[in-house]
Residue, then its C-alpha position, 0 to 999 in steps of 0.5 A: m572535580k574531574p568526575t563531576i565535570i565528566n558527569n555533567i558533560t555526559k548528562n548534557s550530551f544525553e539531553e542533547v540526544d533526546l532533544l535531537n530525537k524529539q526535533a527529528e520526530g517533529a520535523r518528519k512531517e514537514n521536512n524529511n531531509l532535516s529529520l534524517s540529518l537530525s537523527r544522524e547527528a543524534i546517532s553520532i553523539a549517542q555513540l560517542n557517549g554510550y547512550t544506548a536508549g537515545l541511540a536506539k531511538a535515533f536509529l529508529n527515526a533515521g530508518i523511518s526517514c529513509r523509508l519515506s524517501s524510498n531508501f529501503e536498504a538503509a532503512i532496514e539497516y537502521f531498523q535492525e540496529a534499533l531492534k537489536l538495542f531495544k531488545k538489549l534494553k528489554d524495551k518492549k515498547g521500542e521493540s514493537r515500534a521497530l518491528n512495525t517499521m520493519g514490517n512497513t518497509y517490507y510492505s513498501l518493497s511488496n514483500f508482503n509475507k515478510a511484512l506479515e512476519y514482522y507485524d505478527e511478532c509486533i502484535y505478540v510483543l504489544q499483547s505482552i505489554g497490553d498496548l491496545n492503542f498501538e496494536a490497533a495501528v499494527l492490525t491496520n498495517r497487517g490488514l493492508s499487507y493481506q489486502q495487497s496480497g489479494d486476501l480481502k477477507a483476512a484484511l477486513n478481519n484485521y480492520l474490524e479487529s482494529l475498529s473494535i479496539y478503537k471503539s472499546s478504548e473510546i479513542s479517535v480512529h486513525y485516518a490510515l484505517f479509513n484509507n485502508i478500508g476505502i481501498v477494500y471498497l475500491e477493490t470490490e468496486n464499491y466506489h461510493q463507499a470508497l469515496m466516503y472513507f477517503t473523504e473522511a481520511l482527507k478531513l482528518t489529515q487536513k485537520q492534523k496538518n499532516l501533508i504527507d498522509e494527505s497526499f496519500t489520501l488525495a492519490n486514493l481519491g484520484r484512483t477511485f475517480i479513475y475507476m468511476h471514469d470521472f477523469a477530470n477529478a482523477i487528474t485533479y486529485l492525482s496532480e494535487a498529490m504529486i505536488i505534495m509528494k515532490k515537495y517532501g521527497n517521497r519518491q516511491a509515492e510520487t512515482q506511484v502517482f505517475a503510474n496512476l496518471g498513466k492509468a488515467y490516460f490509458k482509461m481515457r484512451c489517450f495512449p501517447e500520454a499514458i505511455k509517457y507517464y508509465n515510462r517515467a514511472l518505470k524509470y523512477y521505480k528502477e532508480i529506487g530499486d522497487k522491483s515489484s513496481v517495475d514488473h507491475t508497470l511492465c504489465e500495465l504497458g503490456e495491457l496498454y499495447f494489447e488495447l492498441n492491437d500491437f500484440n508483439s509489443s504487448k507480448k514482449y512487455f508481459l514476458d519482460s514483466l514475468e521474468v522480473s516477477e518470477k525473480a522477485n517471487d511476486e505472485i500477485n503480478i505473476l497472476r496478472i501477467n498470466t491472465g494478460l497472456a491468456k487474453l492475448y493468445l485468445k486473440f489468435k484462437d490459441t485456446d491451448k496456450a490460453s488455458n495453460y496461462l489461465n491454469n497458472a493464474e487460477r492456482i495463484a488466485k485460489s491460494h490467495k483467496s482473490y475472488k476478484d481475480l477468480s471472477k476475471i479468470s472464470k470469464i476468460y475461461s468462458e470466452s475460451y470455451s466459446i471459441s472452442g465450441n464448448l458452450k456448456n462449459a462456457q456457460r458453467c464458467m460464466e456462472q462461476h464468474y458471477k458466483y465469485l462476484n457475489k462473494l465479493n459483494t457479500l464480503a463488502e456488505t458484511n463488512k459494512l454491516q459490522q461497521i454499522m453495528l460498531g457505530f462507525i458508519k451510518n446506514n445510508s440505504d437511500k439512493e446514492e448520487t455521484t458526488r464530486y469532491y474537489s479540494d481547495k488546497k493546491e499543494l496511497a495505501v497509507s501505513f502507520a510509521 
């Protein structure tokens, strides 16, 4: 009789692990802390009973919860354990999910090259099993990593490939893709197109009652309104996003909203408020170990003090940021700091030092094919040549500035035309008017889990 009793206990334990894993997945959108607790309970029971498949799933769920709460070190440990078990089980589907979430974690840490490695491996696995639907999701995540590293062309290629899969499979487009395409339009200063995509993403997240991803979309809308100088809408949306993020414990996303509120007040020239929000963001970024965002915020403060004509403080923040960026090998922020330092030295007519910093910035911008940064650098070069009296080169650099701007516009327009052909957006060539999008609910780049 004993073997029968043992078998029944084992069977019941396996079922309990499966139930806990299912509950953890369901709780994640509403209560991430509860999801993590359920996953840890599933891990304990699965380890005790030697249930490898259930253990792999529990590790995966626990890792996702840790990533959402910005505990990236723990997330990576859980994902590594999950990946090892999925490979042992030859579970390609599980392996692909673990690879994708590893990519998402390194994306959150701003280690875009590492993220791309995991996304590439994930897509290879997905293609081997013909999982087109999830491949579309991972292409979206890979596009976001290219986007954040400054390569908008590669980002758009990934998004369009993802859109093609959705179209051919006749399935609904995931709101994350709308968010990410919106960010491309935001980066290329096509604000009305950005609003269109973010609004579509907002409708979908609200329809699916996914509050966490709704908060990311609200934050993206807020960021867009900052650049449109519609600060009332910007602060409204960012504040709404903050309430949700604080409620569900997403500290990294919440801290990004603090930084964006700092940017909003900076653009409004309300410098004391801006400094308050930037300093709060800086404190929290340090606490969660997000080094890339620490150096980014230090750079923002350098730009703020530059506007205040406090050049000593500006230089200090830029150099502090550069030190952190070089240790983290954060090329995108190194590019931005060098651009800021070049502008700073031009204030003192020191064209030689300015030129050194511009050379560094240009080299990185070219390697990342960042036309937006190259257009800015060309404009600063033009100013530098004007100061030194070389008007011919000043004119040449200004022409280069407009050439890069034209490349950006062409990139965005090509993307728009391809999406029209795919049937995802309408060809609205009528005159656009500024639209206000207020949300009735009073409760960022987004990637698939």
